[in-house]
C-alpha positions as CSV (number, residue, x, y, z in Angstrom):
1,X,15.3,-1.1,2.3
2,X,13.7,-3.5,4.6
3,X,14.4,-7.3,4.5
4,X,12.0,-9.2,2.3
5,X,11.9,-13.3,2.0
6,X,13.3,-12.8,-1.5
7,X,15.7,-9.7,-0.7
8,X,17.4,-10.0,-4.1
9,X,14.3,-9.6,-5.7
10,X,13.1,-6.5,-3.6
11,X,13.8,-3.6,-6.0
12,X,10.8,-1.1,-5.0
13,X,11.6,0.9,-1.9
14,X,8.7,2.2,0.7
15,X,9.0,5.7,-0.8
16,X,8.7,4.2,-4.3
17,X,5.8,2.0,-3.3
18,X,3.9,5.1,-1.9
19,X,4.5,7.0,-5.2
20,X,3.2,3.9,-7.2
21,X,0.0,3.7,-4.9
22,X,-0.2,7.3,-5.4
23,X,-0.3,7.1,-9.2
24,X,-2.8,4.0,-8.9
25,X,-5.3,6.0,-6.8
26,X,-5.1,9.1,-9.2
27,X,-6.1,6.8,-12.0
28,X,-8.6,4.6,-10.1
29,X,-10.0,6.3,-7.0
30,X,-9.5,10.1,-7.5
31,X,-9.5,12.1,-4.4
32,X,-7.9,9.4,-2.2
33,X,-4.2,9.5,-1.2
34,X,-1.9,6.5,0.2
35,X,-0.8,6.5,3.8
36,X,2.7,5.4,4.8
37,X,4.0,2.0,3.1
38,X,4.3,-0.9,5.7
39,X,6.8,-3.5,4.7
40,X,5.8,-7.2,4.7
41,X,7.7,-10.1,3.1
42,X,7.6,-9.4,-0.7
43,X,5.1,-6.3,-0.6
44,X,4.3,-3.2,1.2
45,X,0.7,-2.3,2.6
46,X,-0.7,1.2,2.5
47,X,-4.0,2.6,3.9
48,X,-6.0,4.6,1.3
49,X,-7.2,7.8,2.9
50,X,-9.8,10.4,2.1
51,X,-10.0,13.7,4.1
52,X,-7.4,12.1,6.5
53,X,-9.7,9.0,7.1
54,X,-9.1,5.4,6.2
55,X,-11.2,4.2,3.2
56,X,-9.3,1.1,2.2
57,X,-6.1,-0.5,1.6
58,X,-3.9,-1.6,-1.1
59,X,-0.5,-3.5,-1.4
60,X,2.4,-2.8,-3.7
61,X,4.7,-5.7,-4.8
62,X,8.3,-5.2,-3.6
63,X,9.6,-6.8,-6.6
64,X,7.5,-5.6,-9.7
65,X,5.7,-2.6,-8.2
66,X,2.3,-4.2,-9.2
67,X,-0.7,-2.8,-7.1
68,X,-3.0,-5.2,-5.5
69,X,-6.3,-3.2,-4.4
70,X,-7.9,-5.0,-1.3
71,X,-11.6,-4.4,-1.8
72,X,-13.0,-7.3,0.3
73,X,-12.3,-5.9,3.7
74,X,-15.4,-3.8,3.9
75,X,-15.8,-0.4,5.6
76,X,-13.0,0.5,8.1
77,X,-14.1,0.4,11.7
78,X,-11.0,0.6,13.9
79,X,-7.5,-0.5,14.2
80,X,-6.0,-2.8,17.0
81,X,-2.4,-3.8,17.7
82,X,-3.8,-6.9,19.6
């Protein structure tokens, strides 16, 4: 399990976060799937995919499993590592 700021409270693995995201998407955004879970301090972020294309993102709390849908980003244009 990746290190988190509050590692003692990080009880959700990346695989579990992806499963939680899949369940949330099935209930709220049918037809979309989660990408890989990327670890951040205290949470994971996952791209939301439809037909293999990124359509949004959400995060899963690493301690509680609560989902945070990020709807303010707008349409995905491109990704940069810079």
